All heavy atoms as an XYZ file, in Angstrom:
701
protein
N      51.697    -10.582    -59.222
C      51.755    -11.645    -58.216
C      50.549    -12.588    -58.408
O      49.496    -12.154    -58.818
C      51.805    -11.047    -56.824
C      52.433    -11.826    -55.697
S      53.888    -12.841    -55.837
C      55.211    -11.691    -56.051
N      50.711    -13.792    -58.129
C      49.623    -14.757    -58.309
C      48.470    -14.463    -57.409
O      48.611    -13.883    -56.367
C      50.163    -16.172    -58.064
N      47.271    -14.949    -57.769
C      46.070    -14.615    -56.995
C      46.056    -15.226    -55.642
O      45.371    -14.754    -54.745
C      44.865    -15.111    -57.773
O      44.888    -16.505    -57.949
N      46.838    -16.299    -55.367
C      46.828    -16.925    -54.023
C      47.457    -16.016    -52.970
O      47.310    -16.200    -51.810
C      47.530    -18.278    -54.045
C      48.944    -18.197    -54.577
N      50.012    -17.853    -53.782
C      49.428    -18.408    -55.797
C      51.073    -17.852    -54.476
N      50.794    -18.194    -55.710
N      48.155    -14.979    -53.396
C      48.791    -14.040    -52.464
C      48.007    -12.704    -52.348
O      48.432    -11.794    -51.658
C      50.260    -13.764    -52.886
C      51.201    -14.957    -52.850
C      52.570    -14.569    -53.336
C      51.274    -15.579    -51.453
N      46.827    -12.646    -52.976
C      46.036    -11.419    -52.943
C      45.494    -11.068    -51.570
O      45.220     -9.899    -51.299
C      44.866    -11.466    -53.951
C      45.336    -11.313    -55.400
O      46.483    -10.832    -55.626
N      44.526    -11.690    -56.311
N      45.325    -12.060    -50.699
C      44.706    -11.840    -49.411
C      45.658    -11.490    -48.294
O      45.291    -11.332    -47.152
C      43.920    -13.057    -48.996
C      42.725    -13.289    -49.934
O      42.189    -12.349    -50.514
N      42.328    -14.501    -50.069
N      46.961    -11.380    -48.598
C      47.925    -11.012    -47.604
C      48.332     -9.564    -47.690
O      48.202     -8.963    -48.789
C      49.201    -11.959    -47.632
C      49.946    -11.785    -48.931
C      48.803    -13.387    -47.460
C      51.270    -12.527    -48.968
N      48.808     -8.936    -46.607
C      49.184     -7.524    -46.675
C      50.227     -7.271    -47.742
O      51.154     -8.083    -47.934
C      49.707     -7.243    -45.278
C      49.098     -8.315    -44.391
C      48.940     -9.519    -45.302
N      50.138     -6.140    -48.384
C      51.029     -5.758    -49.541
C      52.511     -5.797    -49.122
O      53.343     -6.243    -49.888
C      50.643     -4.445    -50.077
N      52.833     -5.373    -47.888
C      54.211     -5.339    -47.482
C      54.778     -6.748    -47.192
O      55.983     -6.885    -47.052
C      54.434     -4.435    -46.289
C      53.535     -4.739    -45.101
O      52.404     -5.262    -45.326
O      53.913     -4.450    -43.990
N      53.936     -7.732    -47.170
C      54.393     -9.118    -46.983
C      54.543     -9.921    -48.307
O      55.157    -10.975    -48.334
C      53.470     -9.900    -46.043
C      53.535     -9.483    -44.606
C      52.519     -9.867    -43.732
C      54.598     -8.719    -44.086
C      52.582     -9.533    -42.400
C      54.623     -8.357    -42.739
C      53.626     -8.740    -41.934
O      53.675     -8.378    -40.582
N      53.932     -9.410    -49.329
C      53.916    -10.141    -50.622
C      55.314    -10.503    -51.078
O      55.590    -11.638    -51.519
C      53.148     -9.366    -51.716
C      53.319    -10.009    -53.067
C      51.701     -9.253    -51.356
N      56.263     -9.581    -50.961
C      57.630     -9.877    -51.391
C      58.384    -10.821    -50.491
O      59.438    -11.369    -50.840
C      58.433     -8.598    -51.521
O      58.545     -7.965    -50.282
N      57.847    -11.086    -49.322
C      58.500    -11.972    -48.346
C      57.897    -13.366    -48.269
O      58.395    -14.224    -47.559
C      58.435    -11.348    -46.953
C      59.154     -9.984    -46.905
C      59.201     -9.463    -45.551
N      60.058    -10.329    -44.710
C      60.203    -10.194    -43.405
N      59.557     -9.246    -42.766
N      60.959    -11.008    -42.723
N      56.810    -13.624    -48.985
C      56.155    -14.913    -49.017
C      56.364    -15.524    -50.380
O      56.126    -14.932    -51.411
C      54.637    -14.774    -48.729
C      54.422    -14.117    -47.369
C      53.968    -16.138    -48.782
C      54.906    -14.858    -46.167
N      56.756    -16.813    -50.397
C      56.983    -17.536    -51.658
C      56.212    -18.841    -51.608
O      56.183    -19.497    -50.563
C      58.463    -17.810    -51.855
N      55.572    -19.180    -52.748
C      54.889    -20.443    -52.821
C      55.728    -21.402    -53.623
O      56.236    -21.099    -54.709
C      53.523    -20.316    -53.515
C      52.758    -21.611    -53.484
C      51.396    -21.511    -54.123
O      51.166    -20.655    -54.924
N      50.500    -22.437    -53.732
N      56.005    -22.550    -53.027
C      56.742    -23.615    -53.677
C      55.827    -24.833    -53.787
O      54.710    -24.831    -53.308
C      58.019    -24.001    -52.851
C      58.880    -22.844    -52.472
C      59.810    -22.503    -53.630
N      60.752    -21.458    -53.218
C      60.720    -20.211    -53.680
N      59.829    -19.867    -54.538
N      61.638    -19.327    -53.281
N      56.308    -25.862    -54.445
C      55.502    -27.087    -54.683
C      55.109    -27.726    -53.348
O      54.023    -28.304    -53.245
C      56.246    -28.057    -55.516
N      55.945    -27.587    -52.318
C      55.640    -28.282    -51.068
C      54.977    -27.321    -50.038
O      54.700    -27.709    -48.919
C      56.857    -28.853    -50.464
C      57.970    -27.868    -50.232
O      57.919    -26.730    -50.762
O      58.933    -28.180    -49.471
N      54.722    -26.046    -50.366
C      53.998    -25.142    -49.483
C      54.522    -23.724    -49.570
O      55.147    -23.340    -50.560
N      54.196    -22.949    -48.559
C      54.554    -21.567    -48.502
C      55.753    -21.348    -47.592
O      55.916    -22.016    -46.572
C      53.373    -20.698    -47.940
C      52.223    -20.683    -48.840
C      51.248    -21.645    -48.772
C      52.099    -19.663    -49.821
C      50.133    -21.637    -49.628
C      50.987    -19.648    -50.669
C      50.027    -20.608    -50.574
O      48.979    -20.641    -51.434
N      56.608    -20.376    -47.978
C      57.807    -20.050    -47.206
C      57.811    -18.562    -46.938
O      57.271    -17.773    -47.764
C      59.053    -20.413    -48.029
C      59.300    -21.906    -48.191
C      58.585    -22.629    -49.120
C      60.225    -22.546    -47.391
C      58.770    -23.977    -49.278
C      60.456    -23.897    -47.550
C      59.746    -24.609    -48.491
O      59.944    -25.923    -48.633
N      58.421    -18.146    -45.823
C      58.652    -16.723    -45.682
C      60.172    -16.518    -45.757
O      60.969    -17.389    -45.470
C      58.065    -16.162    -44.425
C      58.625    -16.624    -43.097
C      58.203    -17.734    -42.367
C      59.725    -16.053    -42.344
N      58.970    -17.825    -41.221
C      59.863    -16.796    -41.179
C      60.505    -14.926    -42.542
C      60.835    -16.500    -40.240
C      61.462    -14.625    -41.603
C      61.631    -15.388    -40.460
N      60.549    -15.362    -46.256
C      61.946    -15.041    -46.511
C      62.451    -13.935    -45.586
O      61.856    -12.887    -45.449
C      62.132    -14.585    -47.973
C      61.544    -15.623    -48.928
C      63.587    -14.298    -48.271
C      61.327    -15.172    -50.352
N      63.547    -14.220    -44.896
C      64.173    -13.246    -44.016
C      64.888    -12.223    -44.885
O      65.737    -12.573    -45.717
C      65.186    -13.925    -43.092
C      65.830    -13.003    -42.105
O      66.319    -11.924    -42.499
O      65.805    -13.307    -40.899
N      64.538    -10.923    -44.765
C      65.075     -9.893    -45.603
C      66.576     -9.645    -45.353
O      67.290     -9.291    -46.321
C      64.342     -8.585    -45.364
C      62.885     -8.574    -45.834
C      62.228     -7.230    -45.507
C      62.762     -8.903    -47.268
N      67.091     -9.893    -44.170
C      68.477     -9.668    -43.845
C      69.381    -10.764    -44.392
O      70.479    -10.516    -44.880
C      68.654     -9.518    -42.356
C      68.063     -8.272    -41.767
C      68.234     -8.185    -40.264
O      69.033     -8.956    -39.697
O      67.581     -7.319    -39.682
N      68.947    -12.034    -44.320
C      69.778    -13.120    -44.676
C      69.351    -13.833    -45.959
O      70.107    -14.679    -46.484
C      69.766    -14.188    -43.558
O      68.444    -14.760    -43.413
C      70.246    -13.628    -42.268
N      68.131    -13.554    -46.451
C      67.555    -14.209    -47.636
C      67.283    -15.710    -47.432
O      67.079    -16.449    -48.354
C      68.427    -13.987    -48.862
N      67.287    -16.142    -46.164
C      67.010    -17.514    -45.811
C      65.483    -17.725    -45.883
O      64.720    -16.873    -45.417
C      67.543    -17.889    -44.414
C      67.125    -19.260    -44.008
C      69.052    -17.761    -44.400
N      65.061    -18.842    -46.442
C      63.635    -19.194    -46.501
C      63.242    -20.130    -45.377
O      63.990    -21.049    -45.104
C      63.298    -19.810    -47.840
C      63.395    -18.870    -48.989
C      62.908    -19.419    -50.339
O      62.400    -20.616    -50.363
O      63.044    -18.749    -51.369
N      62.126    -19.849    -44.732
C      61.628    -20.699    -43.639
C      60.306    -21.315    -44.023
O      59.432    -20.640    -44.538
C      61.441    -19.827    -42.372
C      62.758    -19.251    -41.815
C      63.205    -18.021    -42.293
C      63.489    -19.982    -40.902
C      64.395    -17.508    -41.829
C      64.720    -19.429    -40.445
C      65.137    -18.226    -40.909
N      60.155    -22.585    -43.815
C      58.955    -23.287    -44.206
C      59.297    -24.745    -44.444
O      60.364    -25.201    -44.129
N      58.377    -25.476    -45.082
C      57.187    -25.074    -45.682
C      56.005    -24.960    -44.678
O      55.994    -25.629    -43.647
C      56.910    -26.125    -46.683
C      57.492    -27.372    -46.054
C      58.695    -26.892    -45.311
N      55.017    -24.153    -45.001
C      53.787    -24.003    -44.260
C      52.633    -24.334    -45.231
O      52.757    -24.111    -46.456
C      53.638    -22.601    -43.747
C      54.733    -22.188    -42.786
C      55.924    -21.557    -43.251
C      54.647    -22.493    -41.433
C      56.913    -21.208    -42.380
C      55.679    -22.186    -40.587
C      56.814    -21.528    -41.077
N      51.568    -24.831    -44.720
C      50.404    -25.231    -45.481
C      49.758    -24.061    -46.163
O      49.331    -24.119    -47.280
C      49.385    -26.081    -44.627
C      48.151    -26.370    -45.430
C      50.057    -27.325    -44.118
N      49.666    -22.949    -45.390
C      49.020    -21.720    -45.922
C      49.935    -20.517    -45.823
O      50.881    -20.536    -45.008
C      47.700    -21.412    -45.160
O      48.062    -21.058    -43.831
C      46.728    -22.593    -45.188
N      49.641    -19.506    -46.613
C      50.423    -18.304    -46.541
C      50.187    -17.642    -45.183
O      51.146    -17.041    -44.601
C      50.021    -17.339    -47.647
N      49.009    -17.760    -44.631
C      48.659    -17.217    -43.321
C      49.575    -17.848    -42.230
O      50.054    -17.128    -41.344
C      47.216    -17.457    -43.001
O      46.903    -16.952    -41.711
N      49.851    -19.104    -42.274
C      50.715    -19.761    -41.292
C      52.154    -19.270    -41.436
O      52.843    -19.037    -40.473
C      50.653    -21.300    -41.469
C      49.358    -21.924    -41.008
C      49.331    -23.407    -41.354
O      50.009    -23.898    -42.247
N      48.455    -24.100    -40.628
N      52.580    -19.070    -42.678
C      53.928    -18.517    -42.918
C      54.027    -17.136    -42.320
O      55.060    -16.785    -41.694
C      54.234    -18.486    -44.419
N      53.021    -16.297    -42.494
C      53.036    -14.924    -41.963
C      53.055    -14.982    -40.456
O      53.831    -14.208    -39.812
C      51.842    -14.113    -42.516
C      52.050    -13.848    -43.984
C      51.685    -12.816    -41.700
C      50.794    -13.264    -44.660
N      52.258    -15.823    -39.874
C      52.227    -15.902    -38.383
C      53.579    -16.303    -37.849
O      54.050    -15.719    -36.877
C      51.173    -16.971    -37.965
O      49.865    -16.541    -38.423
C      51.157    -17.164    -36.472
N      54.269    -17.268    -38.500
C      55.582    -17.672    -38.034
C      56.585    -16.542    -38.246
O      57.394    -16.299    -37.363
C      56.044    -18.923    -38.790
C      57.335    -19.477    -38.305
O      57.297    -20.048    -37.189
O      58.398    -19.340    -38.950
N      56.477    -15.846    -39.354
C      57.399    -14.728    -39.629
C      57.241    -13.635    -38.564
O      58.230    -13.135    -38.028
C      57.093    -14.146    -41.012
C      57.913    -12.921    -41.365
S      57.597    -12.340    -43.057
C      55.881    -11.974    -43.016
N      55.992    -13.316    -38.233
C      55.735    -12.250    -37.223
C      56.230    -12.693    -35.851
O      56.732    -11.874    -35.077
C      54.282    -11.895    -37.194
C      53.846    -11.151    -38.427
C      52.368    -10.898    -38.491
O      51.581    -11.617    -37.785
O      51.937    -10.003    -39.265
N      56.083    -13.959    -35.506
C      56.540    -14.406    -34.179
C      58.042    -14.426    -34.089
O      58.581    -14.194    -33.010
C      55.958    -15.819    -33.863
O      56.540    -16.799    -34.699
N      58.739    -14.662    -35.187
C      60.185    -14.729    -35.123
C      60.753    -13.320    -35.036
O      61.862    -13.128    -34.561
C      60.761    -15.447    -36.329
O      60.573    -14.634    -37.504
N      60.042    -12.287    -35.471
C      60.504    -10.892    -35.368
C      60.580    -10.500    -33.897
O      61.493     -9.766    -33.480
C      59.554     -9.947    -36.116
C      59.858     -8.524    -35.832
C      59.640    -10.199    -37.620
N      59.659    -10.976    -33.094
C      59.626    -10.645    -31.653
C      60.691    -11.336    -30.863
O      61.023    -10.915    -29.790
C      58.222    -10.944    -31.060
C      57.122    -10.142    -31.704
O      57.418     -9.030    -32.208
O      55.977    -10.595    -31.644
N      61.202    -12.409    -31.415
C      62.177    -13.218    -30.654
C      63.590    -12.657    -30.882
O      63.939    -12.258    -31.978
C      62.122    -14.662    -31.186
O      63.192    -15.403    -30.619
N      64.388    -12.649    -29.817
C      65.801    -12.220    -29.970
C      66.685    -13.482    -30.093
O      67.897    -13.390    -30.060
C      66.209    -11.394    -28.760
C      65.483    -10.049    -28.763
C      65.974     -9.152    -27.659
O      67.046     -9.454    -27.026
O      65.272     -8.179    -27.404
N      66.050    -14.658    -30.258
C      66.829    -15.861    -30.418
C      67.526    -15.831    -31.756
O      66.978    -15.443    -32.781
C      65.904    -17.082    -30.350
C      66.547    -18.379    -30.743
C      67.456    -18.987    -29.896
C      66.337    -18.946    -31.986
C      68.065    -20.175    -30.247
C      66.939    -20.133    -32.366
C      67.847    -20.747    -31.499
O      68.466    -21.899    -31.868
N      68.767    -16.177    -31.804
C      69.506    -16.234    -33.039
C      69.758    -17.685    -33.416
O      70.105    -18.519    -32.592
C      70.882    -15.534    -32.844
C      70.749    -14.069    -32.531
C      72.079    -13.450    -32.206
O      73.155    -14.066    -32.546
O      72.087    -12.355    -31.612
N      69.580    -17.999    -34.693
C      69.795    -19.350    -35.173
C      71.258    -19.706    -34.872
O      72.197    -18.943    -35.206
C      69.487    -19.445    -36.674
C      69.811    -20.840    -37.184
C      68.006    -19.127    -36.894
N      71.477    -20.860    -34.277
C      72.828    -21.322    -34.000
C      73.341    -20.838    -32.695
O      74.455    -21.144    -32.271
N      72.587    -20.044    -31.936
C      72.991    -19.563    -30.637
C      72.872    -20.660    -29.597
O      71.845    -21.335    -29.546
C      72.122    -18.348    -30.263
C      72.509    -17.674    -28.983
C      71.681    -16.434    -28.711
O      70.446    -16.465    -28.925
O      72.291    -15.411    -28.368
N      73.882    -20.829    -28.777
C      73.843    -21.843    -27.712
C      73.062    -21.296    -26.532
O      72.879    -20.125    -26.378
C      75.216    -22.235    -27.278
O      75.853    -21.133    -26.622
C      76.106    -22.697    -28.421
N      72.649    -22.214    -25.658
C      71.930    -21.849    -24.436
C      72.792    -20.921    -23.574
O      72.352    -19.942    -23.051
C      71.560    -23.087    -23.665
C      70.856    -22.850    -22.341
C      69.572    -22.057    -22.505
C      70.604    -24.200    -21.610
N      74.107    -21.261    -23.507
C      75.021    -20.445    -22.662
C      75.095    -19.039    -23.292
O      75.176    -18.052    -22.499
C      76.400    -21.114    -22.624
C      76.414    -22.396    -21.757
C      75.897    -23.579    -22.546
O      75.739    -23.572    -23.743
N      75.594    -24.644    -21.792
N      75.146    -18.881    -24.574
C      75.209    -17.587    -25.193
C      73.977    -16.740    -24.900
O      74.014    -15.567    -24.570
C      75.469    -17.650    -26.664
C      76.841    -18.194    -27.056
C      76.985    -18.549    -28.493
O      75.984    -18.827    -29.187
O      78.096    -18.527    -28.989
N      72.828    -17.436    -25.049
C      71.538    -16.732    -24.757
C      71.454    -16.322    -23.304
O      71.014    -15.209    -22.993
C      70.390    -17.674    -25.119
N      71.831    -17.205    -22.360
C      71.828    -16.861    -20.941
C      72.797    -15.737    -20.636
O      72.477    -14.832    -19.837
C      72.180    -18.102    -20.120
C      71.111    -19.157    -20.082
C      71.461    -20.396    -19.335
O      72.665    -20.643    -19.038
O      70.539    -21.132    -18.961
N      73.943    -15.720    -21.290
C      74.891    -14.631    -21.047
C      74.324    -13.289    -21.487
O      74.498    -12.260    -20.821
C      76.215    -14.890    -21.783
N      73.611    -13.255    -22.571
C      72.965    -12.029    -23.079
C      71.905    -11.521    -22.047
O      71.704    -10.333    -21.899
C      72.275    -12.238    -24.409
C      73.251    -12.303    -25.555
C      72.552    -12.487    -26.897
O      71.359    -12.220    -26.984
O      73.233    -12.906    -27.810
N      71.245    -12.497    -21.391
C      70.227    -12.136    -20.416
C      70.756    -11.798    -19.043
O      70.092    -11.331    -18.154
C      69.212    -13.239    -20.252
C      68.380    -13.573    -21.510
C      67.582    -14.875    -21.289
C      67.463    -12.428    -21.809
N      72.091    -12.078    -18.860
C      72.755    -11.812    -17.573
C      72.517    -12.932    -16.570
O      72.662    -12.674    -15.370
N      72.193    -14.121    -17.021
C      72.003    -15.236    -16.108
C      73.366    -15.813    -15.789
O      74.210    -16.014    -16.631
C      71.123    -16.308    -16.795
C      69.704    -15.731    -17.002
C      71.062    -17.580    -15.894
C      68.780    -16.656    -17.771
N      73.576    -16.089    -14.497
C      74.846    -16.598    -14.012
C      75.166    -17.919    -14.685
O      74.287    -18.770    -14.911
C      74.812    -16.761    -12.538
N      76.410    -18.091    -15.035
C      76.864    -19.376    -15.674
C      77.399    -20.348    -14.676
O      77.851    -21.446    -15.035
C      77.876    -19.105    -16.779
C      79.166    -18.522    -16.240
O      79.187    -18.078    -15.071
O      80.150    -18.467    -16.995
N      77.353    -20.024    -13.403
C      77.868    -20.914    -12.385
C      76.731    -21.260    -11.407
O      76.066    -20.392    -10.926
C      79.003    -20.268    -11.669
C      79.629    -21.111    -10.591
C      80.447    -22.164    -10.745
C      79.440    -20.935     -9.156
N      80.726    -22.688     -9.537
C      80.155    -21.961     -8.573
C      78.745    -20.073     -8.398
C      80.193    -22.071     -7.164
C      78.763    -20.175     -7.034
C      79.501    -21.201     -6.415
N      76.549    -22.528    -11.148
C      75.530    -23.010    -10.200
C      76.134    -23.244     -8.867
O      77.178    -23.902     -8.759
C      74.888    -24.274    -10.756
C      74.263    -24.130    -12.106
S      72.977    -22.907    -12.164
C      71.598    -23.841    -11.681
N      75.485    -22.756     -7.866
C      75.920    -23.001     -6.470
C      75.725    -24.477     -6.113
O      74.602    -24.974     -6.182
C      75.113    -22.117     -5.522
C      75.615    -22.162     -4.092
O      75.985    -23.251     -3.653
O      75.591    -21.149     -3.404
N      76.765    -25.190     -5.769
C      76.635    -26.622     -5.504
C      75.777    -26.901     -4.224
O      75.194    -28.000     -4.118
C      78.061    -27.093     -5.298
C      78.859    -25.873     -4.958
C      78.168    -24.702     -5.636
N      75.672    -25.956     -3.307
C      74.912    -26.165     -2.080
C      73.373    -26.027     -2.350
O      72.527    -26.762     -1.837
C      75.308    -25.206     -0.994
C      76.751    -25.422     -0.564
O      77.217    -26.617     -0.617
O      77.416    -24.444     -0.193
N      73.032    -25.033     -3.192
C      71.616    -24.722     -3.383
C      71.093    -25.197     -4.713
O      69.872    -25.418     -4.897
C      71.337    -23.225     -3.291
O      72.037    -22.563     -4.344
C      71.766    -22.662     -1.960
N      71.983    -25.383     -5.669
C      71.601    -25.800     -7.039
C      71.000    -24.633     -7.829
O      70.515    -24.773     -8.909
N      71.131    -23.428     -7.276
C      70.617    -22.194     -7.915
C      71.790    -21.437     -8.598
O      72.942    -21.617     -8.163
C      69.956    -21.289     -6.860
C      68.764    -21.895     -6.213
C      67.599    -22.073     -7.125
O      67.347    -21.167     -7.968
O      66.881    -23.092     -7.004
N      71.480    -20.617     -9.567
C      72.527    -19.760    -10.113
C      73.175    -18.908     -8.993
O      72.474    -18.417     -8.151
C      71.843    -18.879    -11.135
C      70.567    -19.622    -11.497
C      70.210    -20.361    -10.202
N      74.481    -18.718     -9.082
C      75.220    -17.975     -8.049
C      74.764    -16.484     -7.976
O      74.693    -15.927     -6.948
C      76.700    -18.111     -8.229
N      74.480    -15.909     -9.119
C      74.064    -14.546     -9.182
C      75.130    -13.607     -8.692
O      76.316    -13.870     -8.792
N      74.704    -12.463     -8.177
C      75.666    -11.418     -7.776
C      76.014    -11.474     -6.287
O      76.872    -10.773     -5.855
C      75.047    -10.023     -8.035
C      74.885     -9.805     -9.562
O      75.706    -10.327    -10.299
O      73.937     -9.051     -9.870
N      75.379    -12.340     -5.544
C      75.601    -12.346     -4.069
C      76.778    -13.216     -3.609
O      77.186    -13.075     -2.510
C      74.332    -12.767     -3.339
C      73.918    -14.187     -3.667
N      73.226    -14.480     -4.771
C      74.154    -15.316     -2.981
C      72.993    -15.799     -4.757
N      73.550    -16.340     -3.699
N      77.326    -14.047     -4.433
C      78.421    -14.933     -4.048
C      79.523    -14.837     -5.045
O      79.299    -14.834     -6.245
C      77.947    -16.355     -3.898
N      80.801    -14.777     -4.634
C      81.880    -14.752     -5.568
C      82.027    -16.115     -6.265
O      81.714    -17.163     -5.739
C      83.116    -14.474     -4.670
C      82.729    -14.952     -3.332
C      81.242    -14.752     -3.222
N      82.498    -16.013     -7.467
C      82.674    -17.232     -8.313
C      84.164    -17.550     -8.260
O      84.965    -16.828     -8.887
C      82.184    -16.967     -9.737
C      82.483    -18.116    -10.649
N      82.143    -19.422    -10.419
C      83.075    -18.099    -11.877
C      82.480    -20.153    -11.428
N      83.078    -19.389    -12.348
N      84.532    -18.592     -7.556
C      85.934    -18.993     -7.431
C      86.057    -20.381     -8.117
O      85.389    -21.340     -7.671
C      86.386    -19.069     -5.992
C      86.209    -17.689     -5.325
C      87.835    -19.574     -5.934
C      86.455    -17.719     -3.847
N      86.826    -20.442     -9.122
C      87.048    -21.703     -9.854
C      87.971    -22.595     -9.037
O      88.941    -22.103     -8.448
C      87.655    -21.443    -11.252
C      86.817    -20.553    -12.118
C      86.164    -21.309    -13.246
O      86.474    -22.444    -13.486
O      85.260    -20.697    -13.847
N      87.727    -23.872     -9.044
C      88.557    -24.839     -8.324
C      89.772    -25.229     -9.167
O      89.838    -25.219    -10.279
C      87.807    -26.115     -7.967
C      86.737    -25.858     -6.914
O      86.947    -24.913     -6.102
O      85.751    -26.571     -6.907
């Protein structure tokens, strides 16, 4: 591996790529490259932060809210999610 990657952890070397426009990190499951980043360190930071996130690329707000159990119906009187305390009756 090139000397510019010597300062990063060994288990990340295969996931970081240097291109002409910067550094990219590679998702092992999808082989999608994310970047460019100015430094390999920035690419690693972004890679580590995305691991903690359960956000899926292409996921809509409604899909994410459904996974969290957030009500999809807003109470017209209060403007709050209906939650479990009121029945949801469609008009």
